[in-house]
C-alpha positions as CSV (number, residue, x, y, z in Angstrom):
1,M,3.1,24.2,5.8
2,N,7.2,24.8,6.5
3,S,7.4,21.4,7.7
4,M,5.5,19.6,4.7
5,M,7.8,22.0,2.4
6,K,11.0,21.0,4.0
7,I,10.0,17.1,3.3
8,I,9.2,18.0,-0.3
9,R,12.1,19.5,-1.3
10,E,14.3,16.8,0.6
11,Q,12.5,14.1,-1.5
12,L,12.1,15.9,-4.8
13,R,16.3,16.8,-4.3
14,Y,17.7,12.9,-3.1
15,F,14.6,11.3,-5.4
16,Y,17.8,9.4,-7.5
17,L,19.5,7.9,-4.2
18,V,16.2,6.9,-3.6
19,R,15.6,4.9,-6.3
20,R,19.1,3.4,-5.7
21,L,18.5,2.7,-2.4
22,S,15.5,0.8,-2.8
23,I,16.7,-1.4,-5.5
24,Y,19.7,-2.2,-3.1
25,E,17.3,-2.9,-0.3
26,L,15.5,-5.4,-2.7
27,R,18.1,-7.1,-2.9
28,S,19.5,-7.9,-0.2
29,L,16.1,-8.7,1.2
30,T,16.1,-11.6,-1.4
31,S,19.9,-12.2,-1.4
32,G,19.8,-15.1,1.4
33,N,17.0,-17.2,-0.4
34,Y,17.7,-20.0,-3.5
35,L,14.7,-18.4,-5.3
36,G,15.5,-14.9,-4.3
37,M,13.2,-12.8,-5.8
38,A,10.4,-15.6,-7.0
39,W,9.8,-14.9,-3.2
40,E,7.6,-11.8,-4.0
41,I,5.5,-13.6,-6.2
42,I,5.2,-17.3,-4.4
43,N,4.0,-15.8,-1.2
44,P,1.3,-13.8,-2.6
45,A,0.5,-16.7,-4.8
46,I,-0.2,-19.3,-1.8
47,Q,-2.3,-16.1,0.1
48,I,-4.3,-15.7,-3.0
49,T,-4.9,-19.5,-3.3
50,I,-5.9,-19.8,0.4
51,Y,-8.3,-16.6,0.5
52,W,-9.9,-18.1,-2.6
53,F,-10.2,-21.6,-1.5
54,V,-11.6,-20.1,2.2
55,F,-13.5,-17.7,1.0
56,G,-14.8,-18.7,-2.5
57,F,-15.9,-22.3,-2.2
58,G,-16.4,-22.2,2.0
59,I,-18.1,-19.4,2.8
60,R,-19.4,-17.6,-0.3
61,Q,-19.6,-21.5,-2.2
62,R,-18.4,-20.0,-5.7
63,E,-21.5,-16.9,-5.7
64,P,-20.1,-14.1,-7.3
65,I,-19.9,-10.7,-6.7
66,G,-23.0,-9.1,-8.6
67,D,-21.7,-10.5,-12.5
68,I,-18.2,-10.7,-11.2
69,P,-16.7,-14.5,-10.5
70,Y,-15.6,-14.4,-6.5
71,L,-11.7,-15.3,-8.3
72,Q,-11.3,-12.5,-10.5
73,W,-13.0,-10.2,-8.0
74,M,-11.0,-11.0,-5.3
75,L,-8.1,-10.8,-7.1
76,A,-8.3,-7.3,-8.5
77,G,-8.4,-5.9,-5.1
78,I,-5.7,-8.2,-3.0
79,L,-3.7,-7.4,-5.7
80,V,-2.8,-3.8,-4.6
81,W,-3.0,-5.0,-0.8
82,F,0.1,-7.1,-0.4
83,F,2.0,-3.6,-1.3
84,I,0.3,-1.8,1.2
85,T,0.8,-4.4,4.1
86,Q,4.6,-4.7,3.1
87,A,4.7,-0.7,2.5
88,V,2.9,-0.1,6.5
89,M,4.7,-2.2,8.4
90,K,8.7,-2.3,6.9
91,G,8.0,1.2,6.2
92,S,7.3,2.2,10.2
93,K,10.1,0.6,11.7
94,S,12.8,1.8,8.9
95,I,13.8,4.3,10.5
96,Y,15.0,2.9,14.1
97,S,16.1,0.0,11.8
98,K,18.5,1.6,9.5
99,I,19.4,4.7,11.2
100,K,22.9,3.7,11.2
101,M,23.4,4.4,7.5
102,L,23.6,8.0,8.6
103,A,26.7,7.6,9.4
104,K,28.0,6.3,6.1
105,M,25.9,8.3,3.9
106,N,24.7,12.2,4.6
107,F,21.0,12.3,3.0
108,P,18.1,13.4,5.6
109,M,15.9,11.1,7.7
110,S,13.1,11.6,5.5
111,V,14.5,9.5,2.7
112,I,14.6,6.2,4.7
113,P,10.9,6.1,4.5
114,G,10.6,6.9,0.9
115,Y,13.3,3.9,-0.4
116,V,11.8,1.1,1.8
117,I,7.6,1.9,0.2
118,F,9.8,2.2,-3.0
119,A,11.5,-1.4,-2.6
120,Q,8.1,-2.9,-2.5
121,F,6.7,-0.9,-5.1
122,Y,8.8,-2.8,-7.9
123,P,7.5,-6.5,-6.6
124,H,3.7,-5.2,-6.6
125,L,4.4,-3.8,-10.6
126,I,5.5,-8.0,-11.0
127,I,2.7,-9.3,-9.2
128,L,0.4,-6.2,-11.0
129,G,1.9,-7.8,-14.6
130,L,1.1,-11.1,-13.6
131,G,-1.8,-10.6,-12.6
132,M,-3.5,-8.7,-15.2
133,I,-1.8,-11.8,-17.7
134,F,-3.9,-14.1,-15.8
135,L,-6.7,-11.9,-16.1
136,Q,-6.5,-12.0,-19.7
137,F,-7.3,-15.7,-19.8
138,I,-10.4,-15.4,-17.5
139,G,-13.0,-13.4,-18.9
140,Y,-11.3,-9.7,-18.4
141,P,-8.9,-8.7,-21.2
142,V,-6.5,-5.3,-20.9
143,S,-9.7,-1.8,-21.8
144,I,-9.3,1.0,-21.7
145,Y,-9.9,1.7,-18.2
146,Y,-6.7,0.7,-17.5
147,I,-5.2,4.1,-18.4
148,Q,-6.1,4.9,-14.7
149,L,-4.4,2.9,-13.0
150,P,-1.6,5.1,-12.6
151,L,-3.5,7.6,-11.0
152,Y,-4.5,5.1,-8.1
153,M,-1.0,4.3,-7.8
154,L,0.6,7.9,-7.5
155,G,-2.4,8.8,-5.0
156,L,-1.5,5.5,-2.9
157,L,2.5,6.0,-2.8
158,A,1.6,9.5,-1.8
159,F,-0.3,8.3,1.8
160,L,1.7,5.4,2.2
161,F,4.3,7.7,2.1
162,S,2.4,10.8,4.3
163,L,1.1,7.8,6.5
164,V,4.3,6.0,7.0
165,L,5.9,9.3,8.3
166,I,3.8,9.3,11.1
167,T,4.1,5.8,12.4
168,S,7.9,5.6,11.7
169,T,8.1,8.5,14.1
170,L,5.9,7.2,16.4
171,T,7.8,3.1,16.8
172,T,10.4,5.1,16.4
173,I,9.9,6.8,20.2
174,V,7.5,3.8,20.8
175,R,8.1,0.4,20.2
176,D,5.1,-1.1,20.9
177,V,3.4,1.3,17.6
178,Q,4.8,-1.4,15.6
179,M,3.1,-4.6,17.4
180,L,-0.2,-2.4,16.9
181,L,0.2,-1.9,13.8
182,Q,0.4,-5.8,13.0
183,S,-2.8,-6.1,14.9
184,I,-4.0,-3.2,13.0
185,M,-3.0,-4.2,9.5
186,R,-4.6,-8.0,10.0
187,M,-7.8,-6.5,11.3
188,L,-7.7,-3.9,8.1
189,L,-7.6,-6.9,5.7
190,Y,-11.2,-8.0,6.5
191,L,-12.7,-4.8,7.6
192,S,-11.7,-3.4,3.8
193,P,-13.5,-4.9,0.3
194,I,-10.9,-7.9,-0.4
195,L,-12.2,-11.0,0.4
196,W,-16.0,-9.9,1.0
197,P,-18.7,-7.5,-0.5
198,P,-19.8,-4.0,1.5
199,T,-22.9,-4.5,0.4
200,L,-23.5,-7.7,2.9
201,L,-23.5,-4.6,5.2
202,P,-26.3,-2.8,6.4
203,E,-27.3,0.3,3.8
204,T,-26.5,2.7,6.8
205,W,-23.2,0.8,7.8
206,Q,-21.7,0.6,3.8
207,P,-20.9,4.9,3.8
208,Y,-18.6,4.1,7.1
209,M,-16.4,1.8,5.5
210,K,-15.8,4.5,3.0
211,L,-14.2,6.3,5.6
212,N,-11.1,3.9,5.2
213,P,-8.6,5.2,2.4
214,F,-7.7,2.3,1.6
215,Y,-11.1,1.3,0.2
216,Y,-11.2,4.2,-2.3
217,I,-7.7,2.6,-3.9
218,I,-9.1,-1.2,-3.6
219,E,-12.2,-0.1,-5.2
220,G,-10.2,1.8,-8.1
221,Y,-7.8,-1.2,-9.0
222,R,-11.0,-3.1,-9.2
223,Y,-12.9,-0.6,-11.9
224,S,-9.2,-0.5,-13.8
225,L,-8.4,-4.4,-13.8
226,L,-12.2,-5.4,-14.2
227,G,-13.2,-3.2,-16.8
228,E,-16.1,-1.7,-14.7
229,G,-15.7,2.0,-15.1
230,W,-14.0,5.2,-14.2
231,Y,-13.9,5.2,-10.0
232,F,-12.8,8.4,-9.7
233,L,-15.0,10.4,-12.3
234,E,-18.1,8.7,-11.0
235,N,-17.3,9.0,-7.1
236,P,-16.0,12.8,-7.2
237,V,-17.2,13.5,-3.7
238,Y,-14.9,10.1,-2.7
239,T,-11.8,11.2,-4.8
240,A,-12.3,14.8,-3.4
241,Y,-12.1,12.9,0.5
242,F,-9.0,10.6,-1.0
243,A,-7.2,13.8,-1.7
244,G,-8.0,15.6,1.3
245,V,-7.0,12.3,3.3
246,I,-3.5,12.8,1.8
247,L,-2.7,16.5,2.5
248,L,-4.2,15.8,6.6
249,T,-2.1,12.8,6.6
250,F,0.9,14.4,4.8
251,F,0.9,17.4,7.0
252,I,0.6,15.6,10.2
253,G,3.6,13.6,9.7
254,S,5.8,16.1,8.0
255,Y,5.3,18.3,11.2
256,L,6.2,15.2,13.7
257,H,8.9,13.6,11.6
258,V,10.8,17.3,11.2
259,K,10.0,18.0,15.0
260,F,11.4,14.5,16.2
261,R,14.3,13.4,14.0
262,N,16.6,15.4,15.6
263,Q,15.6,13.5,18.6
264,F,15.6,9.8,16.7
265,I,18.7,8.8,18.0
266,D,18.6,9.4,21.6
267,F,15.4,6.9,21.2
268,L,18.1,3.8,19.7
């Protein structure tokens, strides 16, 4: 509990620094490209087109998911996945790749994963906004259900930060963890309800899919963008489960981070 409170105090105290460093991080990532920030939109657009062609035309042969056309259903879920993947992968290697910054600036190490995640959040907002505009023209206009999106965003940011506290600590100690994470994230793309609906599984298997906390966020985004309902109210038990996963992950992440951060330099 002391570790959790310590991390929370550090994030609140240095929130302004996190915001500034995240903007600097985003600019540094795109400064060497002619198209700059445009690549944050071009890359997801290319991947969406490929997935839609392979799964929409090839595997599913343009079959809808219930009453929703496949393109709209897939788009509403995959928009958040790009943010999840980038935040986990870049956040996990953030400490050992940026620890030299501490020699020049005086701030706690827990700030590093936080600002790296925020640097990926800004492109997500842009992509999400473009996705909303696109959905207007293909039959899914803005609805009152959009107002629940900030709830899922906050939940996702909290979970990602908690998760990255764990993975960044482990990756700093054992570099192989980063390679393992790459494999896990590729696997989760196909094990999460992004490219295919979980209803294709036997009914007895479907509850196990929901153990994946990203399932909750993806479905929450879909309910919001496609106007299907209030997901967090219609699934109160699952909402409580997701909140519990965040707390447990944050407890473990805070404990590991505080315990090992004074030794991080020894592993470099």
